[in-house]
Structures are given as C-alpha cells and as structure tokens.
C-alpha positions as CSV (number, residue, x, y, z in Angstrom):
1,M,0.0,0.0,0.0
2,S,1.2,3.4,-0.8
3,R,1.5,6.2,1.7
4,V,-1.4,8.1,0.1
5,Q,-3.6,5.0,0.4
6,I,-2.8,4.6,4.0
7,L,-3.5,8.2,4.7
8,V,-6.9,8.0,2.9
9,S,-7.8,4.8,4.8
10,T,-6.9,6.4,8.1
11,A,-8.9,9.5,7.3
12,R,-12.0,7.3,6.4
13,R,-11.7,5.3,9.6
14,A,-11.4,8.5,11.6
15,A,-14.5,10.0,9.9
16,R,-16.5,6.8,10.6
17,M,-15.5,6.9,14.2
18,T,-16.5,10.5,14.5
19,A,-19.9,9.8,12.8
20,V,-20.5,6.9,15.2
21,S,-19.5,9.0,18.2
22,L,-21.8,11.9,17.1
23,M,-24.7,9.4,16.7
24,F,-24.2,8.1,20.2
25,L,-24.0,11.7,21.6
26,A,-27.2,12.7,19.8
27,A,-29.0,9.6,21.1
28,A,-27.9,10.3,24.6
29,A,-28.9,13.9,24.4
30,L,-32.4,13.1,23.1
31,S,-33.0,10.5,25.7
32,G,-31.8,12.9,28.4
33,C,-34.4,15.5,27.3
34,T,-37.3,13.1,27.4
35,Q,-39.0,12.9,30.8
36,T,-41.2,10.5,32.5
37,P,-44.8,11.7,33.3
38,Q,-43.8,12.1,36.9
39,E,-41.0,14.5,36.0
40,A,-42.9,16.3,33.2
41,V,-46.0,17.1,35.4
42,V,-43.9,18.9,38.1
43,G,-44.6,22.7,38.0
44,R,-47.5,25.1,37.7
45,W,-50.2,24.7,35.1
46,Y,-53.0,27.1,34.5
47,N,-55.8,28.6,32.3
48,G,-58.3,31.3,32.9
49,E,-60.4,29.1,35.3
50,M,-57.9,27.1,37.3
51,S,-54.3,26.3,38.2
52,L,-52.6,23.1,39.4
53,R,-49.2,23.0,41.0
54,F,-47.6,19.6,41.2
55,Q,-44.5,19.4,43.4
56,R,-41.7,16.8,43.2
57,N,-42.5,15.6,46.8
58,G,-46.1,14.6,45.8
59,A,-47.8,17.8,47.1
60,V,-50.5,19.5,45.0
61,V,-52.3,22.8,45.1
62,W,-55.5,23.0,43.1
63,N,-56.8,26.6,42.7
64,T,-60.3,27.0,41.1
65,Q,-63.1,29.5,41.3
66,Q,-64.5,27.2,44.1
67,G,-61.5,27.7,46.2
68,I,-58.1,26.3,47.0
69,A,-57.6,22.6,47.6
70,Q,-54.3,21.3,49.0
71,G,-53.0,17.8,49.5
72,R,-51.2,15.0,47.7
73,Y,-51.2,13.4,44.3
74,V,-50.2,9.9,43.2
75,F,-50.0,8.3,39.8
76,V,-52.3,5.3,39.4
77,G,-52.5,2.5,36.9
78,P,-49.9,1.9,34.2
79,I,-47.5,4.8,33.7
80,P,-46.1,5.3,30.2
81,R,-42.4,5.4,30.0
82,W,-42.0,8.7,28.3
83,A,-43.9,12.0,28.5
84,T,-44.2,13.1,24.9
85,D,-47.1,14.4,22.8
86,N,-50.2,12.5,23.6
87,T,-48.7,10.6,26.5
88,A,-51.5,10.0,29.0
89,A,-51.3,9.1,32.7
90,R,-53.7,9.0,35.6
91,V,-53.3,10.8,38.9
92,R,-55.5,10.6,42.0
93,L,-55.7,13.7,44.1
94,D,-56.2,13.5,47.9
95,V,-57.0,17.1,48.7
96,I,-58.9,19.1,51.3
97,R,-61.0,22.1,50.3
98,N,-62.9,24.0,52.9
99,N,-62.5,21.2,55.4
100,E,-63.9,18.6,53.0
101,Q,-61.7,15.8,51.7
102,I,-62.1,15.0,48.0
103,H,-60.4,12.4,45.8
104,P,-60.8,13.1,42.1
105,E,-59.0,10.9,39.6
106,L,-57.8,12.7,36.5
107,E,-56.3,11.7,33.2
108,L,-53.4,13.9,32.2
109,Q,-52.4,14.1,28.6
110,F,-49.3,16.0,27.5
111,V,-50.1,18.1,24.4
112,G,-46.8,19.6,23.4
113,N,-44.0,20.8,25.7
114,N,-46.1,23.2,27.7
115,R,-49.7,22.1,27.4
116,L,-51.5,19.6,29.6
117,R,-55.0,18.3,28.9
118,I,-56.9,17.2,32.0
119,K,-60.2,15.3,32.2
120,P,-61.9,13.3,34.9
121,T,-61.7,9.5,34.6
122,E,-64.8,7.3,34.4
123,A,-64.5,6.7,38.1
124,T,-64.9,10.4,39.0
125,R,-67.2,11.6,36.3
126,S,-70.7,12.8,37.2
127,R,-73.3,13.4,34.6
128,A,-72.5,17.2,34.8
129,A,-68.8,16.5,34.2
130,A,-69.2,13.8,31.6
131,R,-67.7,16.0,28.8
132,T,-65.5,18.2,31.0
133,Q,-61.9,18.6,30.0
134,V,-59.5,21.5,30.2
135,V,-56.2,22.4,28.7
136,L,-53.7,24.0,31.0
137,R,-50.5,25.9,30.0
138,R,-47.2,25.5,31.9
139,A,-46.4,28.7,33.9
140,E,-43.1,30.3,33.0
141,S,-42.3,30.9,36.6
142,E,-43.9,30.9,40.1
143,T,-44.8,34.6,39.7
144,D,-46.4,34.3,36.2
145,P,-49.0,37.1,36.1
146,N,-51.4,35.0,34.0
147,I,-52.0,32.5,36.8
148,P,-55.4,33.0,38.4
149,A,-55.4,34.6,41.9
150,P,-56.8,32.4,44.7
151,S,-60.5,32.3,45.0
152,K,-62.5,33.5,48.0
153,R,-65.4,31.2,47.3
154,G,-65.8,27.9,49.1
155,T,-67.4,24.8,47.6
156,T,-66.0,21.4,46.5
157,G,-65.1,20.1,43.1
158,V,-64.6,21.7,39.8
159,R,-67.5,21.6,37.4
160,G,-69.0,18.6,39.2
161,I,-65.7,16.7,39.6
162,R,-65.6,15.1,43.0
C-alpha cells in the first residue's frame, strides 16, 4: 500500500469513528431530554379558570373558582415510559378544600411541551362532568401574572368533579 492510500484509509476510519460518536451523543442527548410523566408534570399549570401546582414531593395545590384545595397526588395504573405528545397518565388527588376531603382521579395528557389536557376519569365523572376537559398551560415561573389569583369562594369540586 502506498503512503497516500494509508492516509486515505486512516482518514476514512477517523470519519466513521467521528460519525458513530456523534450518533451516540445525539441519542444520549435526546433520551436525556425526554421525561417520565412524573417528571414532566412537576410545575405550575393554568388557564383562565384554574391552576394546578404539582411538586416533586407529591404535594399538589389546586386553585379554582370554588377555592383552593391542597393535599397530595399519586400516579395510578400503568404509567407510560416517556412524557411526549399524547402521553396520557392518571393521577389521583387526595386534597382538602374548605374542610372537606375530595379524591378526584384525573387523566393527564401531555399536548406539546407546555400544554396539559386534564379530564376526569370514568370513576370520578358525574353526569354534569361527563364532557369536562380543560387544557392548561405551563407557567413560565412561580410569579407568572397569568396564573389566576386564589378564589375566596368555598365549595368542593370543579364543574362537578368530585
């Protein structure tokens, strides 16, 4: 083999190794950006009617026109591996609002990076809430001015969700 052929062969081998390394780095970066539903739900979510704040430690604050409910949340049933568009998971809230304990079970569906569709599951639906679902937007920060202020009213449930 001539010296030129050796140099070309070495350059090709180095280019292949670089391409393989870049593919592994890209795969690692993409898998690192993908979150489980438990990780993706953490934060504050809101629309004009309500806000939900899920904390890493399992605490939840649910602010609606009916008042503020505080307590815990837990994922129930099968939990999908990744939280991407259209990933759905169920959570059960164990919250107290105005000295009354309520346990709604909600289906959470991630709709894009910063949208969360929430609807009651069959177990918690009443006739009034049969078609109820809301889409919440992720708050940019804890002091986002678009998040609804706490309500002064005191009843239980949201739109019949109990």
